[in-house]
C-alpha positions in Angstrom: -46.3 -121.3 -169.4 -46.8 -123.4 -172.5 -49.1 -126.3 -172.5 -47.9 -127.9 -175.7 -44.6 -129.1 -177.1 -42.2 -126.4 -178.1 -41.9 -127.9 -181.6 -45.7 -128.1 -182.1 -47.9 -125.4 -183.8 -50.6 -124.1 -181.5 -53.7 -122.0 -182.0 -55.8 -119.9 -179.6 -58.8 -121.5 -178.2 -61.4 -118.7 -178.4 -64.0 -120.9 -176.7 -61.7 -121.3 -173.6 -61.2 -117.5 -173.5 -64.9 -116.9 -173.6 -65.6 -119.6 -170.9 -62.9 -118.1 -168.7 -64.4 -114.6 -168.9 -67.9 -116.0 -168.3 -66.8 -118.0 -165.3 -65.5 -114.8 -163.7 -68.4 -112.6 -164.8 -69.4 -111.7 -161.3 -65.9 -110.5 -160.4 -65.8 -108.5 -163.7 -69.2 -107.0 -162.9 -68.1 -106.0 -159.4 -64.9 -104.4 -160.7 -66.9 -102.6 -163.4 -69.4 -101.2 -160.8 -66.5 -100.1 -158.6 -64.8 -98.3 -161.5 -68.1 -96.6 -162.5 -68.7 -95.6 -158.9 -65.3 -94.1 -158.5 -65.8 -92.2 -161.8 -69.2 -90.9 -160.7 -67.9 -89.7 -157.3 -64.9 -88.0 -159.0 -67.2 -86.2 -161.5 -69.5 -85.0 -158.8 -66.6 -83.7 -156.7 -65.2 -81.5 -159.6 -66.4 -77.9 -159.8 -68.5 -77.3 -163.0 -66.8 -75.3 -165.7 -68.8 -73.2 -168.3 -67.5 -72.4 -171.8 -68.7 -69.9 -174.4 -67.4 -68.8 -177.8 -67.3 -65.8 -180.1 -66.3 -66.1 -183.7 -64.8 -63.3 -185.9 -64.5 -63.4 -189.6 -61.3 -61.9 -191.0 -62.1 -60.2 -194.3 -61.1 -56.9 -196.0 -63.8 -54.3 -195.5 -64.0 -51.2 -197.8 -65.9 -48.0 -196.9 -69.6 -47.8 -197.7 -69.0 -45.2 -200.5 -66.1 -47.0 -202.1 -66.4 -47.9 -205.8 -66.7 -51.4 -207.1 -63.1 -51.4 -208.2 -61.8 -50.3 -204.8 -63.9 -53.0 -203.1 -62.4 -55.6 -205.4 -58.9 -54.3 -204.7 -59.5 -54.5 -201.0 -60.9 -58.0 -201.2 -57.7 -59.1 -202.9 -55.6 -57.8 -200.1 -53.2 -59.8 -197.9 -55.7 -60.7 -195.2 -56.8 -63.6 -197.4 -53.4 -65.2 -196.6 -53.2 -67.9 -193.8 -50.2 -66.2 -192.3 -52.2 -63.0 -191.9 -55.0 -64.8 -190.1 -52.4 -66.5 -187.8 -51.1 -63.0 -187.1 -54.5 -61.8 -186.1 -54.8 -64.8 -183.7 -51.6 -63.7 -182.0 -52.9 -60.1 -181.9 -56.0 -61.2 -180.1 -53.8 -62.8 -177.4 -51.5 -59.8 -177.1 -50.9 -58.4 -173.6 -52.2 -54.9 -174.3 -55.5 -56.2 -175.6 -55.9 -58.6 -172.6 -55.1 -55.8 -170.1 -57.7 -53.6 -171.6 -60.4 -56.3 -171.4 -59.3 -57.1 -167.8 -59.5 -53.4 -166.8 -62.9 -52.9 -168.6 -64.5 -55.9 -166.8 -62.6 -55.3 -163.5 -61.5 -59.0 -163.4 -58.7 -58.2 -160.9 -61.4 -58.1 -158.2 -62.5 -61.7 -158.8 -60.9 -64.5 -156.7 -61.2 -66.8 -159.7 -58.4 -64.9 -161.5 -56.0 -64.7 -158.4 -56.0 -68.1 -156.7 -52.5 -67.5 -155.5 -53.7 -64.7 -153.1 -55.7 -67.3 -151.1 -53.3 -70.2 -151.7 -53.7 -73.8 -150.7 -52.1 -76.3 -148.4 -50.6 -78.4 -151.2 -49.3 -75.3 -153.0 -47.6 -74.1 -149.8 -45.9 -77.5 -149.3 -44.6 -77.5 -152.9 -43.3 -74.0 -152.5 -41.5 -74.8 -149.2 -39.9 -77.9 -150.8 -38.7 -75.7 -153.7 -40.7 -77.8 -156.1 -42.8 -74.9 -157.2 -42.2 -71.2 -157.6 -44.0 -69.0 -155.1 -46.8 -67.3 -157.2 -46.9 -64.4 -154.8 -43.5 -63.3 -156.1 -45.2 -62.2 -159.3 -47.0 -58.8 -159.4 -50.8 -59.0 -159.1 -51.4 -57.9 -162.6 -49.2 -60.7 -164.0 -51.0 -63.3 -161.9 -54.4 -62.1 -163.3 -53.1 -62.2 -166.8 -51.7 -65.7 -166.3 -55.0 -67.0 -165.0 -56.8 -65.2 -167.8 -54.6 -66.9 -170.4 -55.1 -70.4 -168.9 -58.8 -70.1 -169.5 -58.6 -68.4 -172.9 -58.3 -70.2 -176.2 -58.0 -68.3 -179.5 -57.7 -70.5 -182.6 -58.3 -70.4 -186.4 -61.2 -72.6 -187.5 -59.6 -75.1 -190.0 -60.3 -74.4 -193.6 -61.7 -70.9 -193.1 -60.9 -67.3 -192.2 -62.8 -67.5 -189.0 -61.1 -67.0 -185.6 -62.8 -68.5 -182.5 -62.4 -66.9 -179.1 -63.3 -69.4 -176.3 -63.3 -68.7 -172.6 -63.8 -71.0 -169.7 -65.1 -69.9 -166.3 -67.0 -71.0 -163.2 -69.4 -68.2 -163.8 -71.6 -68.7 -167.0 -72.2 -64.9 -167.4 -68.5 -64.2 -167.3 -67.8 -67.1 -169.8 -70.0 -65.2 -172.3 -69.0 -61.6 -171.5 -65.3 -62.0 -171.9 -65.2 -63.3 -175.5 -67.6 -60.6 -176.6 -65.5 -57.9 -174.9 -62.4 -59.2 -176.5 -64.0 -59.1 -180.0 -65.2 -55.5 -179.4 -61.8 -54.3 -178.2 -60.1 -56.0 -181.1 -62.4 -54.3 -183.7 -62.0 -50.9 -182.2 -58.3 -51.2 -182.0 -58.0 -52.3 -185.7 -60.3 -49.5 -186.9 -58.5 -46.8 -184.9 -55.0 -47.9 -186.0 -56.1 -47.8 -189.6 -57.5 -44.2 -189.3 -54.4 -42.8 -187.6 -52.0 -44.3 -190.1 -54.1 -43.0 -193.0 -54.1 -39.4 -191.7 -50.4 -39.3 -191.1 -49.6 -40.9 -194.5 -51.5 -38.2 -196.5 -49.8 -35.3 -194.8 -46.3 -36.7 -195.4 -46.8 -38.0 -199.0 -48.0 -34.9 -200.7 -44.7 -32.9 -200.9 -42.7 -36.1 -201.4 -44.7 -37.1 -204.5 -44.2 -33.7 -206.2 -40.5 -33.8 -205.8 -40.2 -37.4 -207.0 -42.0 -36.6 -210.3 -39.4 -34.2 -211.4 -36.5 -36.5 -210.4 -38.0 -39.4 -212.4 -38.4 -37.4 -215.5 -34.9 -36.1 -215.5 -33.4 -39.6 -214.8 -35.2 -41.2 -217.7 -34.1 -38.5 -220.1 -30.4 -39.1 -219.2 -30.7 -42.9 -219.8 -32.2 -42.5 -223.3 -29.5 -40.0 -224.3 -26.6 -42.2 -223.1 -27.9 -45.4 -224.8 -28.3 -43.6 -228.1 -24.8 -42.0 -228.0 -22.9 -45.3 -227.2 -25.0 -47.8 -229.3 -25.8 -50.2 -226.5 -28.4 -52.7 -227.8 -30.4 -54.8 -225.4 -31.3 -58.4 -225.8 -33.9 -58.9 -223.1 -34.4 -55.3 -222.0 -31.6 -55.3 -219.4 -28.5 -57.0 -220.8 -26.4 -56.5 -224.0 -25.7 -59.2 -226.5 -22.0 -59.8 -225.7 -22.7 -59.9 -222.0 -25.5 -62.4 -222.4 -23.2 -64.6 -224.6 -20.4 -64.5 -222.1 -22.7 -65.4 -219.3 -23.9 -68.5 -221.2 -20.4 -69.6 -221.9 -19.3 -69.1 -218.3 -22.2 -71.1 -217.0 -21.5 -74.0 -219.3 -17.8 -73.9 -218.5 -18.6 -74.0 -214.8 -20.8 -77.0 -215.3 -18.2 -78.9 -217.4 -15.5 -78.3 -214.9 -17.8 -79.6 -212.2 -18.4 -82.7 -214.2 -14.7 -83.1 -214.7 -13.9 -82.8 -211.0 -16.7 -85.2 -210.2 -15.4 -87.8 -212.7 -11.9 -87.5 -211.4 -13.0 -87.8 -207.7 -15.1 -90.9 -208.6 -12.2 -92.4 -210.5 -9.8 -91.7 -207.6 -12.2 -93.3 -205.2 -12.3 -96.5 -207.3 -8.5 -96.5 -207.7 -8.0 -96.1 -203.9 -10.4 -99.0 -203.2 -8.6 -101.2 -205.7 -5.1 -100.3 -204.5 -5.8 -100.6 -200.8 -7.8 -103.8 -201.1 -10.8 -102.3 -199.3 -14.4 -103.2 -200.1 -15.8 -101.1 -202.9 -19.4 -102.1 -202.1 -20.2 -98.6 -200.8 -19.1 -96.7 -204.0 -22.1 -95.5 -206.0 -20.5 -96.3 -209.4 -19.8 -99.9 -208.3 -23.2 -100.6 -206.7 -25.1 -99.1 -209.7 -23.6 -101.6 -212.0 -26.0 -104.5 -212.8 -23.1 -106.9 -213.5 -21.5 -106.1 -210.1 -24.8 -106.7 -208.3 -25.3 -110.0 -210.0 -21.7 -111.1 -209.1 -22.2 -109.9 -205.5 -25.4 -111.9 -205.2 -23.5 -115.0 -206.6 -20.6 -114.4 -204.2 -23.0 -114.1 -201.2 -24.7 -117.4 -202.2 -21.4 -119.2 -202.5 -20.2 -117.9 -199.1 -23.5 -119.0 -197.6 -23.1 -122.5 -199.0 -19.5 -122.7 -197.8 -20.5 -121.7 -194.3 -23.3 -124.3 -194.2 -21.1 -127.1 -195.5 -18.2 -126.3 -193.1 -20.4 -127.3 -190.2 -20.7 -130.9 -191.6 -17.7 -131.4 -194.0 -14.0 -131.1 -193.6 -12.0 -128.3 -195.1 -10.4 -130.6 -197.8 -13.7 -132.0 -198.9 -14.1 -131.8 -202.8 -17.4 -129.9 -202.5 -15.8 -127.2 -200.3 -12.8 -126.9 -202.7 -15.1 -126.5 -205.7 -17.1 -123.8 -204.0 -14.0 -122.0 -202.9 -12.7 -122.1 -206.5 -16.0 -120.7 -207.7 -15.9 -118.0 -205.1 -12.3 -117.0 -206.2 -13.4 -116.8 -209.8 -16.4 -114.6 -208.9 -14.2 -112.2 -207.0 -11.8 -112.1 -210.0 -14.8 -111.2 -212.2 -15.8 -108.5 -209.7 -12.3 -106.9 -209.9 -12.4 -107.0 -213.7 -15.8 -105.3 -213.7 -14.5 -102.7 -211.3 -11.5 -102.0 -213.7 -14.0 -101.5 -216.5 -16.0 -99.0 -214.4 -12.8 -97.2 -213.5 -11.9 -96.9 -217.3 -15.4 -95.6 -218.1 -15.1 -92.9 -215.4 -11.6 -91.9 -216.6 -13.0 -91.5 -220.1 -15.7 -89.2 -218.8 -13.0 -87.1 -217.1 -11.1 -86.8 -220.4 -14.2 -85.8 -222.4 -15.0 -83.1 -219.8 -11.4 -81.8 -220.0 -11.6 -81.4 -223.8 -15.0 -79.7 -223.5 -13.6 -77.3 -220.9 -10.6 -76.3 -223.1 -13.0 -75.5 -226.0 -15.2 -73.4 -223.8 -12.2 -71.5 -222.4 -11.1 -70.6 -226.0 -14.6 -69.3 -226.8 -14.7 -67.4 -223.6 -11.5 -65.6 -224.4 -12.9 -64.5 -227.7 -16.2 -63.3 -226.3 -14.5 -61.5 -223.4 -12.6 -59.3 -225.9 -15.8 -58.2 -227.5 -17.7 -57.6 -224.3 -14.9 -55.7 -222.6 -15.5 -52.7 -224.8 -19.3 -52.9 -224.2 -18.7 -53.3 -220.5 -16.9 -50.0 -220.2 -19.8 -48.2 -221.8 -22.4 -50.0 -219.7 -20.9 -48.7 -216.5 -22.3 -45.3 -217.0 -25.5 -46.6 -218.4 -26.2 -48.9 -215.4 -25.6 -46.1 -213.0 -28.2 -43.9 -214.8 -30.7 -46.8 -215.1 -30.4 -47.6 -211.4 -31.1 -44.1 -210.5 -34.1 -43.8 -212.8 -35.6 -47.2 -211.6 -35.2 -46.3 -208.0 -36.9 -42.9 -208.4 -39.7 -44.5 -210.5 -40.5 -47.3 -208.1 -40.5 -44.9 -205.2 -42.9 -42.6 -207.0 -45.3 -45.4 -207.9 -45.3 -46.7 -204.3 -46.0 -43.2 -202.9 -48.8 -42.6 -205.4 -50.5 -45.9 -204.4 -50.2 -45.2 -200.7 -51.4 -41.7 -201.1 -54.6 -42.7 -202.9 -55.3 -45.4 -200.3 -54.7 -43.1 -197.4 -56.7 -40.3 -198.9 -59.8 -42.5 -199.5 -59.7 -43.6 -195.8 -59.1 -40.3 -194.1 -62.7 -40.1 -192.8 -63.6 -41.7 -189.4 -66.4 -43.7 -191.0 -64.3 -44.9 -193.9 -61.9 -47.2 -192.1 -63.8 -50.2 -190.7 -61.7 -53.0 -189.2 -60.9 -55.9 -191.6 -63.0 -58.2 -189.5 -66.5 -58.6 -188.2 -68.3 -60.7 -185.6 -70.3 -63.5 -187.1 -71.3 -65.2 -183.8 -71.5 -63.7 -180.4 -71.1 -65.7 -177.2 -74.2 -66.5 -175.2 -74.5 -67.5 -171.6 -74.2 -71.3 -171.4 -76.8 -73.3 -169.5 -75.1 -76.6 -169.0 -71.4 -77.0 -167.9 -69.1 -78.4 -170.5 -67.1 -80.2 -167.8 -67.5 -82.6 -166.1 -70.0 -84.6 -168.2 -71.1 -87.1 -165.6 -72.8 -89.6 -167.8 -70.1 -89.9 -170.5 -67.4 -90.1 -167.9 -69.2 -92.9 -166.0 -70.0 -94.8 -169.2 -66.5 -94.6 -170.5 -65.0 -95.5 -167.1 -67.3 -98.5 -166.8 -66.7 -99.7 -170.4 -62.9 -99.3 -170.0 -62.9 -101.2 -166.7 -65.0 -104.0 -168.2 -62.7 -104.3 -171.2 -59.5 -104.2 -169.2 -60.8 -106.8 -166.8 -61.7 -109.1 -169.7 -58.3 -108.5 -171.3 -56.5 -109.3 -168.1 -58.4 -112.6 -167.7 -57.8 -113.5 -171.3 -54.0 -112.8 -171.0 -53.9 -114.9 -167.9 -55.5 -117.8 -169.8 -53.0 -117.4 -172.7 -49.9 -117.1 -170.5 -51.0 -120.1 -168.5 -51.4 -122.2 -171.7 -55.0 -123.1 -171.0 -56.2 -121.3 -174.0 -53.7 -122.9 -176.4 -54.4 -126.0 -178.5 -52.4 -127.9 -181.1 -53.3 -127.0 -184.7 -52.1 -130.1 -186.4 -54.4 -132.6 -184.7 -57.0 -133.8 -187.2 -59.9 -136.2 -186.3 -58.2 -139.0 -188.3 -54.9 -138.5 -186.4 -56.7 -138.7 -183.0 -58.6 -141.8 -184.0 -55.4 -143.5 -185.2 -53.6 -142.6 -182.0 -56.5 -143.9 -179.9 -56.1 -147.3 -181.6 -52.4 -147.3 -180.9 -53.1 -146.2 -177.3 -55.5 -149.1 -176.7 -52.8 -151.5 -177.7 -50.7 -150.2 -174.7 -53.5 -150.4 -172.2 -52.8 -153.3 -169.8 -55.2 -156.2 -169.8 -56.1 -158.5 -166.9 -53.0 -159.6 -165.1 -50.6 -157.5 -167.1 -47.5 -158.5 -165.2 -48.0 -162.2 -165.6 -48.9 -161.9 -169.3 -46.1 -159.6 -170.2 -43.6 -161.2 -167.9 -41.7 -157.9 -167.5 -40.0 -157.0 -164.2 -41.3 -153.9 -162.4 -38.9 -151.0 -163.0 -37.9 -149.2 -159.8 -39.0 -145.6 -159.4 -36.7 -142.7 -160.1 -37.0 -141.9 -156.4 -35.5 -145.3 -155.5 -32.1 -144.0 -156.6 -31.9 -141.9 -153.5 -34.1 -143.9 -151.2 -32.9 -145.0 -147.8 -32.7 -148.8 -147.9 -32.7 -149.3 -144.1 -35.9 -147.2 -143.6 -37.6 -149.1 -146.4 -36.8 -152.5 -144.9 -38.1 -151.4 -141.5 -41.4 -150.1 -143.0 -42.0 -153.3 -144.9 -41.4 -155.4 -141.7 -43.8 -153.2 -139.7 -46.5 -153.7 -142.4 -46.4 -157.5 -142.0 -48.1 -157.2 -138.6 -51.0 -155.0 -139.7 -54.3 -156.9 -140.0 -55.8 -157.3 -143.4 -58.4 -154.7 -144.5 -59.6 -155.7 -147.9 -62.1 -153.4 -149.6 -65.6 -154.8 -149.8 -66.6 -153.1 -153.0 -64.3 -153.1 -156.0 -66.4 -150.5 -157.8 -65.8 -148.1 -154.9 -62.1 -147.9 -155.9 -62.5 -147.5 -159.7 -60.8 -144.8 -161.7 -64.0 -142.8 -162.0 -64.6 -143.0 -158.2 -61.1 -141.8 -157.4 -61.6 -138.9 -160.0 -64.8 -137.9 -158.2 -63.1 -138.1 -154.8 -60.2 -135.8 -156.0 -62.7 -133.4 -157.5 -64.5 -133.1 -154.2 -61.4 -132.9 -152.0 -59.9 -130.0 -154.0 -56.5 -131.4 -153.3 -53.6 -129.5 -155.0 -51.3 -132.5 -155.1 -51.7 -136.2 -155.6 -48.9 -138.8 -155.4 -49.6 -142.0 -157.4 -47.8 -145.2 -156.4 -47.8 -148.1 -158.9 -46.2 -151.2 -157.2 -47.1 -153.5 -160.0 -45.5 -151.4 -162.7 -46.9 -150.3 -166.1 -50.5 -151.3 -165.6 -50.7 -149.1 -162.5 -49.1 -146.2 -164.4 -51.7 -146.7 -167.2 -54.5 -146.4 -164.6 -52.9 -143.1 -163.4 -52.8 -141.8 -167.0 -56.5 -142.7 -167.3 -57.3 -140.8 -164.1 -55.5 -137.8 -165.4 -57.3 -137.8 -168.7 -60.6 -138.3 -167.0 -60.0 -135.2 -164.8 -59.0 -133.2 -167.8 -62.1 -134.2 -169.7 -64.2 -133.0 -166.8 -62.8 -129.5 -167.3 -60.1 -129.5 -164.7 -56.6 -128.1 -165.3 -54.4 -131.1 -164.5 -50.8 -132.0 -165.1 -49.0 -135.4 -164.7 -45.3 -135.7 -163.8 -43.6 -138.9 -164.9 -41.2 -140.0 -162.0 -41.3 -143.7 -162.9 -38.3 -145.7 -163.9 -39.9 -147.1 -167.0 -41.2 -143.9 -168.5 -44.5 -145.6 -169.4 -46.7 -142.5 -168.8 -44.5 -140.6 -171.2 -44.9 -143.3 -173.8 -48.7 -143.1 -173.4 -49.2 -139.4 -173.4 -46.3 -137.6 -175.1 -46.2 -136.8 -178.9 -42.4 -137.0 -178.7 -41.0 -139.7 -176.3 -37.6 -137.9 -176.4 -39.1 -134.5 -175.3 -37.3 -132.8 -172.4 -38.6 -133.6 -168.9 -37.9 -133.9 -165.2 -34.4 -135.2 -165.4 -33.4 -132.5 -167.9 -34.8 -129.8 -165.7 -33.0 -131.1 -162.6 -29.7 -131.4 -164.5 -30.1 -127.8 -165.8 -30.3 -128.9 -169.5 -33.8 -127.6 -170.1 -35.9 -124.6 -169.1 -39.0 -125.0 -166.9 -41.4 -123.9 -169.6 -39.8 -126.3 -172.2 -40.5 -129.4 -170.1 -44.3 -128.9 -170.1 -46.1 -130.6 -173.0 -49.6 -131.4 -174.0 -51.3 -134.9 -173.8 -51.9 -136.1 -177.3 -55.4 -137.5 -176.5 -56.8 -135.0 -174.0 -56.4 -131.5 -172.6 -54.1 -132.7 -169.8 -50.5 -131.6 -169.6 -47.4 -133.7 -169.0 -43.9 -133.4 -167.7 -42.2 -136.5 -169.2 -39.3 -138.4 -167.7 -36.6 -136.7 -169.8 -33.4 -138.0 -171.4 -30.7 -137.0 -168.8 -29.0 -139.3 -166.4 -31.4 -140.3 -163.6 -28.7 -140.5 -160.8 -27.3 -137.1 -161.6 -30.8 -135.6 -161.8 -31.8 -137.1 -158.4 -29.0 -135.3 -156.7 -31.2 -132.2 -156.9 -34.4 -134.1 -155.9 -35.0 -131.6 -153.1 -35.8 -128.9 -155.7 -38.8 -130.9 -156.8 -40.8 -129.5 -153.9 -40.3 -126.0 -155.4 -41.4 -127.3 -158.8 -44.6 -128.9 -157.3 -45.4 -125.6 -155.5 -45.2 -123.6 -158.7 -47.3 -126.1 -160.6 -49.9 -126.2 -157.8 -50.4 -122.5 -158.2 -51.1 -122.8 -161.9 -53.2 -126.0 -162.1 -56.2 -127.4 -160.3 -54.4 -130.7 -159.6 -50.8 -131.9 -159.9 -50.5 -135.7 -160.3 -47.0 -137.3 -159.7 -46.7 -140.8 -161.0 -43.9 -142.4 -158.9 -44.1 -146.0 -160.1 -43.0 -148.5 -157.4 -41.8 -145.8 -155.0 -41.7 -146.1 -151.2 -42.4 -143.7 -148.3 -38.9 -142.5 -148.1 -38.8 -141.4 -151.7 -42.3 -139.8 -151.5 -41.3 -137.8 -148.4 -38.6 -136.0 -150.5 -41.2 -134.7 -152.9 -43.4 -132.8 -150.4 -42.8 -130.4 -147.6 -45.9 -131.4 -145.7 -48.2 -134.4 -145.3 -51.2 -132.5 -146.8 -51.3 -134.6 -150.0 -53.4 -137.3 -151.6 -51.6 -140.7 -151.8 -53.1 -142.9 -154.6 -52.2 -146.6 -154.5 -52.7 -147.6 -158.2 -53.3 -151.4 -158.1 -55.4 -152.5 -161.2 -55.6 -155.9 -159.6 -55.7 -155.6 -155.8 -53.0 -157.7 -154.1 -53.9 -157.9 -150.5 -50.4 -158.2 -149.1 -49.0 -155.3 -151.2 -52.0 -153.0 -150.4 -52.0 -153.6 -146.7 -48.2 -153.1 -146.5 -48.3 -149.9 -148.4 -51.3 -148.6 -146.6 -49.7 -149.1 -143.2 -46.4 -147.8 -144.4 -47.8 -144.4 -145.5 -50.2 -144.0 -142.6 -47.3 -144.7 -140.2 -45.3 -141.9 -141.9 -48.1 -139.4 -141.3 -50.0 -139.6 -144.6 -53.6 -139.9 -143.5 -55.3 -139.6 -146.9 -54.4 -142.8 -148.7 -56.7 -143.9 -151.5 -56.8 -147.2 -153.4 -57.4 -147.1 -157.1 -58.1 -150.5 -158.8 -58.0 -150.1 -162.6 -58.2 -153.2 -164.6 -61.1 -153.0 -167.0 -62.1 -149.6 -165.7 -58.7 -148.2 -166.6 -59.0 -149.6 -170.1 -62.5 -148.0 -170.5 -61.2 -144.7 -169.2 -58.4 -144.7 -171.7 -60.8 -145.5 -174.5 -63.1 -142.6 -173.4 -60.2 -140.2 -173.4 -59.2 -141.4 -176.9 
């Protein structure tokens, strides 16, 4: 709910936010303590979990007797690669390795790794409702592995070749034993696999290498003889000169044909757009033109001007005709530029066609020369392929044989990894951390409580203030306001008739006449002390009564309404959230308080021409809020006067006090505003007239309104207005 005019710039009042939080500090403290207590209780209920970690460094490891060259070759192996390290992480989580660790430590006997065997009430309910799979359907071995994997974490330390093995358990000894066991099993598995593969490789490679040597020698001899006999010269070691030249021409011809096809497609796209009249804005060649872009920008500007002027000018206005002529000329220029672009693209296509014809002629010439060499190369290529295949296979076998032979001994094949940090039995549980959890919960609760209170202040509008109110402007407005403050005997001086209240439109004339006649028989009860009924005294009374709603009646007209405005501003200056609703016939409170006298108000809301939030505005001289009279027809608005009670209930929930200035209203009109008689009735009589006061007092008391207060303004109202300014 906004507290300022909708066309007025506002700023956030940080001081009001801080005061709102400080005013509710005890509530925030209580909520914070409750949140910390809940967090403490939850942390204490949780079972402690212990975590320990073993770290393995992945690095190539050569035998102790290996030479320096061999060690350097091993250090340059593939294990330095990130993908190889990631593969080792997956190997550490393989099912075979986990099963071996589980069997070695006999984890299948521990209840921690088979919770499904004991089960729980919640798990049984979920299984019966088919919301969870029955864990007993899985074999016991699979359940143990699943529980093991849930507590295991294997990861690569960022920026290094170190793999961390972390395990979480309720038993601190088990939390340290399992990572160490996994590291030992991993190292032994890696070392044994390398030894077995090396032994098998040496036995198989020896006869194969001997046979390959003879085949390679024979194949290379045949290649040399064939090349010499047919005169096949090489340009780069693998290709003859005619073949290389033909390849270059073919590649260039393919590129030129592609350029030609691209140019023809682009030209056809532009022609299609021009012939069909479709927009060519999406074509790359059109949009890349700087001239087209400038013309399009000019066209957009002209269309915008035409659209703006059509709202205020007729279609035959000279200005519109001129703009339409300019727009037609711009579009003609766009079509001309598009034709130029089309001609340029067609020229590109023609050049590419000529280039392709020339390359085709050259290709025919080179093909005739390379055809003869190609026939001879068939046999040469077959011989070279055979020789290369035999040579590569021989070199591979030789490298593998040397590596396998050097690692045939059981002590010469260490695993390409080593343990750099063994897990130790943890002393303190890693979860839950009671103190951090409690502190975080308390801080989060404190912050959220403060944020909720601040948001409530912002949404209610109490923490918003106008940004365009300078001290000079406020002082000038105060001088103008003082000119509107009624002096002594305002009605006689001004000579203005009292405007009837908005409620008088729907008032029952017969009831009002009977109430006035009944008031004539009531004995006079004139107040003894005028100071007792001043604006300040009434403000103190309303502050002490904590009344949510006050109905102000001003029988004498504008001077009474001015006293009500003074009362509202005095309450706002005292720090109360107060709003005044202008239900007078003259609209004088709106004139005194509103920045814009034509702002939407009560009548606009009741006629459905304004939203509820748009009718609430700020007082220009205080922190009070105002719902002005509005600009809609009063009689049509008063047909929905019964809805005003809902409006008052909503405002009473958001403000400390809702003041309704009814002007010269009667009991019948006031009764339509409230659902109950639990309201404060203020008779605003700056100059107490005994007959009017007694009649009104009796009238309201007879109708069931027991709390009727007299407020005599006069000089006090003028002083109150001056203090508010």
